[in-house]
Each structure stands twice: as structure tokens, then as C-alpha cells.
C-alpha positions in Angstrom: 116.7 203.5 95.2 120.1 203.9 95.3 123.0 204.1 92.6 126.2 205.4 91.4 127.6 206.6 88.4 129.3 204.1 85.8 133.1 204.1 86.2 135.7 201.8 84.5 136.9 200.0 87.6 140.2 197.7 88.1 139.9 194.1 87.6 139.5 191.8 90.5 142.8 190.4 92.1 141.8 187.1 90.3 141.7 188.7 87.1 144.4 190.8 87.4 146.7 187.4 88.3 145.3 185.3 85.5 145.8 188.4 82.9 149.5 189.4 84.6 152.4 189.0 82.4 153.9 186.8 84.8 151.1 184.3 84.7 151.0 184.1 80.5 154.8 183.9 80.6 154.3 181.0 82.4 151.3 179.8 80.7 153.3 179.8 77.3 156.6 177.6 79.3 154.0 175.4 80.4 152.6 174.6 77.2 155.8 174.8 75.5 157.1 172.5 78.0 154.3 169.6 77.9 154.2 169.7 74.2 158.1 169.1 74.1 157.6 166.3 76.8 154.8 164.9 74.5 156.8 164.9 71.5 159.8 163.9 73.2 158.0 160.8 75.0 156.2 159.8 71.4 159.9 159.5 69.5 161.5 158.1 72.4 158.9 155.5 72.3 159.1 154.5 68.5 162.7 154.6 68.7 162.5 152.4 71.3 160.1 150.4 69.4 162.2 150.0 66.3 165.5 149.7 68.4 163.8 146.9 70.1 162.6 145.0 66.8 166.5 145.3 65.4 167.7 143.8 68.6 164.8 141.2 68.5 165.4 139.7 65.1 169.5 139.9 65.3 168.4 137.5 68.5 166.5 135.0 66.2 168.8 134.9 63.3 171.5 134.1 66.6 169.4 131.0 67.3 168.9 130.2 63.5 172.7 130.3 63.3 173.3 127.9 66.2 170.9 125.7 64.5 172.7 125.7 61.5 176.2 125.2 63.2 174.5 121.9 65.6 173.5 120.6 61.9 176.9 120.5 60.8 177.9 118.8 63.7 178.1 115.2 65.4 175.6 113.8 67.3 176.9 113.4 71.2 174.8 110.1 71.8 176.1 108.5 68.4 179.6 110.4 67.8 178.5 110.3 64.3 177.3 113.6 61.7 173.3 114.4 62.2 173.2 113.8 58.5 169.6 114.1 57.7 168.3 112.6 61.0 166.1 115.7 61.9 164.5 114.1 65.1 168.1 114.2 66.4 168.8 117.6 65.5 165.6 118.8 67.3 166.7 116.6 70.2 170.4 117.6 70.6 169.2 121.4 70.3 166.3 121.6 72.6 168.9 119.7 75.3 171.2 122.1 74.8 169.9 126.2 74.1 167.9 127.3 76.9 165.2 130.0 75.4 165.2 133.8 77.2 162.1 135.6 78.9 159.4 135.9 76.2 161.8 133.7 73.3 160.0 130.1 72.4 161.4 127.6 70.2 159.0 125.4 67.9 160.1 122.3 65.6 157.6 120.8 63.4 158.3 117.7 61.6 156.5 116.5 58.6 154.2 119.4 59.2 152.6 118.6 62.8 154.1 120.1 65.9 156.9 117.9 67.2 158.7 119.6 70.3 158.8 123.0 71.8 161.0 124.6 74.5 159.9 122.8 77.8 157.8 124.8 80.1 157.5 127.8 78.1 155.5 127.7 74.9 152.6 130.1 74.3 149.6 129.2 75.1 148.0 131.2 72.2 150.0 129.1 69.9 148.3 125.8 70.2 145.1 126.7 68.9 146.5 128.2 65.3 146.9 125.3 63.5 146.6 126.8 60.2 149.3 129.4 61.0 151.6 126.0 61.9 150.8 124.5 58.6 152.1 127.1 56.4 155.2 127.6 58.5 155.3 124.0 57.9 155.4 124.9 54.2 157.9 127.3 54.0 161.3 127.5 51.8 163.0 130.2 52.8 164.3 132.1 56.5 162.7 135.3 56.6 161.9 137.3 59.8 158.1 138.0 60.3 155.1 139.2 62.5 152.2 137.5 63.3 149.2 138.3 65.9 147.9 134.8 67.6 144.4 135.5 69.8 145.3 139.2 70.3 149.2 138.5 71.0 151.9 139.9 68.6 155.1 138.0 68.3 158.2 138.3 66.0 159.6 134.8 64.5 162.0 133.5 62.4 161.5 129.9 60.5 164.0 127.8 59.2 163.8 125.2 57.4 166.1 122.1 58.1 168.3 121.5 54.6 167.6 117.8 55.4 166.9 115.1 52.6 165.2 112.0 54.0 161.5 110.8 55.0 160.9 113.7 57.7 161.4 117.2 57.2 161.8 119.4 59.6 161.3 123.0 60.4 162.7 125.2 63.0 160.6 128.5 64.3 161.9 130.7 66.9 159.8 133.4 68.1 159.4 136.3 70.7 156.9 137.7 72.2 156.5 141.2 70.9 153.7 142.2 73.2 155.3 141.9 76.4 158.3 143.8 74.6 156.1 146.5 74.5 154.6 146.4 77.7 158.0 146.7 79.2 158.4 149.5 77.3 155.4 151.1 78.0 156.0 150.7 81.6 159.3 152.4 81.4 157.7 155.3 79.1 155.1 155.8 82.1 158.0 156.0 84.2 160.0 158.6 82.1 156.5 160.5 82.3 156.0 160.7 85.9 159.9 161.8 86.2 159.6 164.2 83.6 156.3 165.9 84.7 157.8 166.2 88.5 160.9 167.8 87.5 159.0 169.8 84.8 156.8 171.3 87.9 159.8 171.8 89.9 161.4 173.6 86.9 158.1 175.6 86.4 158.1 176.6 90.2 161.3 177.8 89.6 160.4 179.9 86.6 157.7 181.2 88.4 159.9 182.7 90.9 162.6 183.8 88.1 160.0 185.5 85.8 158.7 187.5 89.3 162.3 188.8 89.8 162.6 189.5 86.0 159.4 191.5 86.3 159.4 193.0 89.5 160.4 196.3 87.8 157.2 196.2 85.9 155.2 195.6 89.4 156.9 198.5 90.8 156.3 200.7 87.8 152.6 199.8 88.0 152.4 200.4 91.8 154.2 203.8 91.1 151.6 204.8 88.6 148.7 203.7 90.3 149.8 205.9 93.7 149.7 209.1 91.4 146.1 210.1 92.5 146.7 213.4 91.4 148.6 216.0 89.2 150.1 217.6 92.2 151.1 214.7 93.9 153.8 211.5 93.8 155.2 212.9 90.4 158.4 213.3 91.6 159.0 209.9 92.9 161.4 207.9 90.9 162.1 204.4 91.0 165.2 203.1 91.7 167.2 201.7 89.3 168.9 198.3 89.5 170.6 196.2 86.9 172.1 196.9 83.4 169.4 195.3 81.5 166.4 196.0 79.3 164.1 196.7 82.8 166.8 199.4 83.7 166.4 201.0 80.1 162.4 200.8 81.0 162.9 202.3 84.6 165.3 205.3 83.1 162.3 206.1 80.4 159.5 206.1 83.3 161.5 208.1 85.4 162.1 210.6 82.7 158.8 210.8 81.9 157.7 211.1 85.3 159.7 214.4 85.1 158.2 215.5 81.9 154.6 215.4 83.5 155.7 217.0 86.3 157.0 220.0 84.4 154.1 219.9 82.6 151.8 220.0 85.2 153.8 222.7 87.1 153.9 225.1 84.3 150.0 224.4 84.0 149.4 225.3 87.5 151.7 228.4 87.0 149.8 229.8 83.7 146.7 229.0 85.3 147.4 230.9 88.8 148.9 233.6 86.3 146.2 233.7 84.3 143.9 234.1 86.7 145.5 236.9 88.9 146.7 239.0 85.3 143.2 238.9 84.1 141.0 239.1 87.2 143.3 242.1 88.7 143.1 244.5 85.7 139.4 244.0 85.3 138.5 244.7 89.2 140.7 247.6 88.7 138.9 248.9 85.8 135.2 248.3 87.2 136.1 249.6 90.1 136.8 253.1 87.9 134.0 252.8 86.0 131.9 252.9 89.1 133.6 255.8 89.9 133.0 257.6 86.9 129.6 256.2 86.5 128.8 258.4 89.8 130.4 261.7 88.7 129.9 261.6 84.9 126.1 261.2 84.4 126.6 261.8 80.7 128.8 258.8 80.1 126.6 256.2 81.8 124.9 254.5 78.7 128.8 254.2 77.3 130.4 253.0 80.7 127.2 250.5 81.1 128.7 249.0 77.8 131.9 248.8 78.8 130.8 247.5 82.3 129.1 244.6 80.3 132.2 244.0 78.2 134.3 243.5 81.5 131.4 241.2 82.8 131.7 239.4 79.7 135.4 239.0 80.1 135.2 238.1 83.2 133.0 235.1 82.4 135.5 234.4 79.3 138.0 233.7 81.8 136.3 231.8 84.7 135.1 229.6 82.0 138.6 229.0 80.7 139.9 228.6 84.1 137.1 226.1 84.4 138.0 224.3 80.9 142.0 223.9 82.1 140.7 222.2 85.4 138.1 220.0 83.9 141.0 217.4 83.0 142.2 217.3 86.7 141.1 214.7 89.1 139.9 217.0 91.8 137.4 218.8 89.1 134.7 217.0 90.4 133.5 217.3 94.4 131.1 214.0 94.5 128.6 213.1 96.7 125.2 211.7 97.0 122.8 213.9 94.5 119.2 213.3 94.7 118.1 213.7 91.0 114.3 215.2 91.2 115.5 217.6 93.7 118.4 218.7 91.5 116.1 219.2 88.4 113.4 220.9 90.8 116.2 223.5 91.6 117.2 224.0 88.1 113.3 224.8 87.3 113.3 227.3 90.2 116.2 229.1 89.0 115.3 229.0 85.3 112.0 230.8 85.1 113.4 233.8 86.6 115.9 234.3 84.1 113.4 235.8 81.1 109.7 235.7 80.8 109.6 232.2 78.8 106.7 229.4 78.2 108.4 227.3 81.0 107.6 223.5 81.3 109.0 220.7 83.9 108.2 217.9 82.2 109.5 215.2 84.9 112.0 214.3 87.6 113.8 211.3 87.8 113.2 209.3 91.2 117.0 208.1 91.6 120.1 209.4 93.7 123.6 209.4 91.8 127.0 210.1 93.1 127.8 213.2 91.1 129.1 216.8 91.6 126.0 219.1 92.2 127.3 222.2 91.6 129.0 221.2 88.5 125.7 219.4 87.4 123.9 222.9 88.1 126.5 224.6 86.0 126.0 222.2 83.4 122.4 222.5 83.0 122.3 226.2 83.8 124.5 226.5 81.0 122.2 224.5 78.5 118.9 226.4 79.9 120.7 229.6 79.7 121.7 229.1 76.0 117.9 228.2 75.6 116.6 231.6 76.7 119.3 233.6 74.3 117.7 231.8 71.2 114.0 231.9 72.4 111.4 234.4 72.0 108.9 234.9 75.0 106.0 233.2 73.5 108.6 230.2 73.0 108.5 227.1 75.2 111.5 225.8 77.0 111.1 222.7 78.7 113.4 220.8 81.7 113.4 217.3 82.9 115.0 214.1 83.9 114.2 210.6 83.6 115.7 207.1 83.9 116.4 205.6 80.6 118.1 201.9 80.5 120.2 202.4 84.2 121.0 206.0 82.6 119.8 209.0 84.1 118.7 211.7 81.1 118.4 215.4 81.6 117.4 217.7 78.9 117.1 220.7 77.8 114.1 221.6 75.0 113.0 224.7 73.7 111.0 226.1 70.4 113.4 228.6 69.5 115.7 229.6 66.2 117.2 225.9 66.0 120.5 225.1 64.9 121.5 224.1 61.1 122.4 221.0 61.0 126.2 222.1 59.3 126.4 224.0 62.9 125.3 221.3 64.9 128.8 219.2 65.2 130.6 222.2 65.6 129.1 224.0 68.3 130.7 221.7 70.9 134.0 223.6 70.1 135.7 226.3 72.1 134.5 229.6 70.6 132.6 228.2 68.3 128.9 229.6 67.4 126.1 228.7 65.2 125.2 230.9 62.0 121.7 231.8 63.7 124.0 233.2 66.8 122.8 236.7 66.9 125.6 239.7 68.2 124.2 240.4 71.3 124.4 237.1 72.8 126.4 237.6 76.3 128.4 233.9 75.6 132.0 233.6 73.8 131.5 230.0 72.5 132.5 228.3 75.7 129.5 227.4 77.3 128.9 224.2 75.3 132.2 223.0 75.5 132.0 223.4 79.4 129.1 221.6 79.0 130.6 218.5 76.8 133.6 218.7 79.6 131.3 218.3 83.1 129.4 215.4 81.3 132.5 213.9 80.5 134.0 214.2 83.8 131.0 212.5 85.2 131.3 209.8 82.4 128.6 210.8 80.7 127.7 212.5 77.1 125.8 215.0 75.7 123.9 215.2 72.3 121.7 217.6 70.5 118.9 217.3 68.4 117.6 221.0 65.9 115.8 221.9 63.8 115.7 225.5 62.2 112.6 227.0 62.7 111.2 224.3 65.5 113.4 224.2 67.8 116.3 222.1 69.7 116.8 219.6 72.3 120.2 219.3 74.9 120.2 215.6 76.1 122.9 214.5 78.9 123.2 210.9 79.7 125.2 209.6 83.0 125.5 205.9 83.3 124.6 204.7 86.5 125.1 201.5 88.2 123.0 200.0 91.7 125.7 199.8 94.5 
């Protein structure tokens, strides 16, 4: 079974496209534009309806005015005034006036339907005799609306001011439903045109946004191209224009320059420290070896000095390793068989000191890791266990697969660690209160363990009880390939 370490991978192209600033800006524009169109269409439609009703009422009043003007005139067939002859008034009016489209004239005489505009009387009007009867009794001319068999009308009733055996009522009405249908059709056309124009505008906006955000894309590509501390940091982004993006580009270039200077200083310090510290240590050790053979009486003192130099050399190496822990080239990744690594660690451990060594279990899994760094991590924990145990104490080494994670551990039955010390032992140069003066460590080993584990995307923890022992656990997350 093959596994690799769990790492944070960049999003896929599809997710990157959906989450990009360009897409989110365009999505905001789409939402804003379509909400504006929707609100505008609703408002325009209502305004058109209001204007329509006002125009229709003026049209109805105009027809009534023509009726009033006719009543005051003469009958062309007799040459005499109409007087109270309602029948003659209706006959002349209907012969002279032709209603416009969707407009209807209705004449009521003595409460019954007498005459309508020829050929265009609405079919819905015929069955509603109750409404006609109510209009025949009206005494005032007031515009109103009525729905007859699902069709909406706006109408104006005008009772003729005649006195005589015949009581006439004139009704002029317009189909509001058909007028609304015309507005709805016009609104639909406007919506289609607006959507089409908006789509073109959004496409152009997409291009403009891409051009505006192109410096950000350049920044992203430049940042992505920086794979190591020594590479590409000097690469500057071309500065174009005089807007906010230019300021951002200049700031980013200045940041790259500061990073380059900082990393160069760090490299110089590491190289200088390595040379300046290792060289005198080597020279001193060489002279001590000469003195050891020429002055036998000082052999014990020289042995102590040599041990201190060895400890200083280890300290220098550990400090250099910690300085490199944050570098991208810190790990040399390869396929590692966890079971073989665990067995190799156990083999190396049993020769360190006489203890009750135990190999608990080995995980049958392969991971992508740095074999040498993991060995260094575990050997630090094992060496730490050796220093704080006696010959009769147990030291257990093992590994296993737990919830898609590889777990390494080192358990001992030594003196343990106090609760107050368990949090600070991971800091550099920190030592537990139970540590003894003869320990060869400088308090950096557990800092190295933590740095190596985190470089692999994992973590390290400790459980300990004074007088019972300790267990150090390293968890490395994995995912199947």
C-alpha cells in the first residue's frame, strides 16, 4: 500500500477560476446589473400603467364632451334642436363617431341595452345584465373600472340630461386588459434587449477587469515562481501606469528586495558561523590530541575538554540544522518504508546503552519523507530516553497506522517530566527540572524534533508522569496516492 504525506495543495483550475477576484467582481456586477434591470422594469411597467390609466380617462372624458356638445346642437335630419329626444341623440352620435381600437360605445334607453358601436361590442358585455342595470340608474358621471368575465375595463357613464319619456345613459369604455397586454409585450421586448445589451456589457467588463487586475496576476505568478530562498527573489515586476496597481507593484518589488537582502544575510551568517565555529574547534581538538600523547598526566583533564568540544560541535551542528529547518530544501523527499525504518531505528538504539529494549510494532505502509531527517528525529527521542533511564528501565520503540496517519513513538519508564516542564521542553536551550548536569545535550534536541516533524507536515507530543515514565509521539499525516 502506497501513501504520501498530507500537504496543502493549491486549488484546481476550476476552483481557482470560481474564487478569483475577477470572477467575484464580475459576479457582483451581474447581481447589481440584473437587480437594477429588474427594479427598473417593474417601476417602468407601473409608470406605464399609471400613464395608461390617465390617458384612457382623458379619452373617455373627451367622448363625453363630444356627447355633451352634440346634445346642445341640432338634429341634421330635421334641423331642429335635439331637446329631449334621446333616441335621436344616440342615432346621430353613433353615426358620426367611430370608436378607436379597444374602445366601445354603449347606449342604454329606459334601463335596457339600446345601441352599441357597430361590430365591436365586447362579447363579455352581453351576459352582465346586472352591471348594465346599475349603470342605467346612475346619476353622475364618474370614471371607474369593472371586470366582466375576466376582462378588465375602464369606463365612464354619462346620463343624458333629457326630460321626457325616454331616459338615456351613455357609456364609453376601453378594454384595460388589452392595453395591459400591449404594455406587457413592450416590457418583454425591453427585457430581452436589456439582457442582450447587458451580456455584451458584462463580456466587455470581463475584459476590462482582466486588464485592470493583470498586475495582480503578475504578482501571483511571480510569487508562485519563487520556489526557494535563493531563486527568483531578485525578479522584479514591470511597473506600468500611475494608479493603485502601480503602488502595489512597487511595494511588492520593495518587499522582494528586502526578502532577498534578509535571506542573503541569513546565508552569510550560517556560512560564517559554520566556518568560524567549526575551524577553531577542529584546531583545538587537534592540539588536544597532541597533548594527550605528550602529557599523560593531564589525560583526564584533556578528556573533559575534548568532551566539551564535542558537545560544542554538536551544538553548532544542531543550530545550523535549526537555521535550515525553514528552508524549502531542508527535506530530501523519497519513498520510505515505515516498517524498515522502525526496525533500523531499533537496531541502532540497542547499542546505545544497556536498557530493556522493546520493539512494539511496525507500520506496514510507505510514505514520502526524508529518511535521514526522520532517523535524526527518532534518534534524538531515543537518546533523550537513554539519558533519563537506568539499566533496569524499559525503552519501547514502535510505529503504526492510525486514522490515515503514521504514528511513531518512543516510550520509557524513566524519571518522567513534571507537568510544568512538558510545555517548555520544546523551546531551544530549555531543559527539564529533572535533567542532570552530566547530560550531553544542550537543550536543542527536542526543538530539532519539533522542527523536523513540522517540516513533514506533522506534529509531536509528549505524555509523561514523574516516577512513571514518558511517551513521545510523532504523527505524520498521509493520503493515498
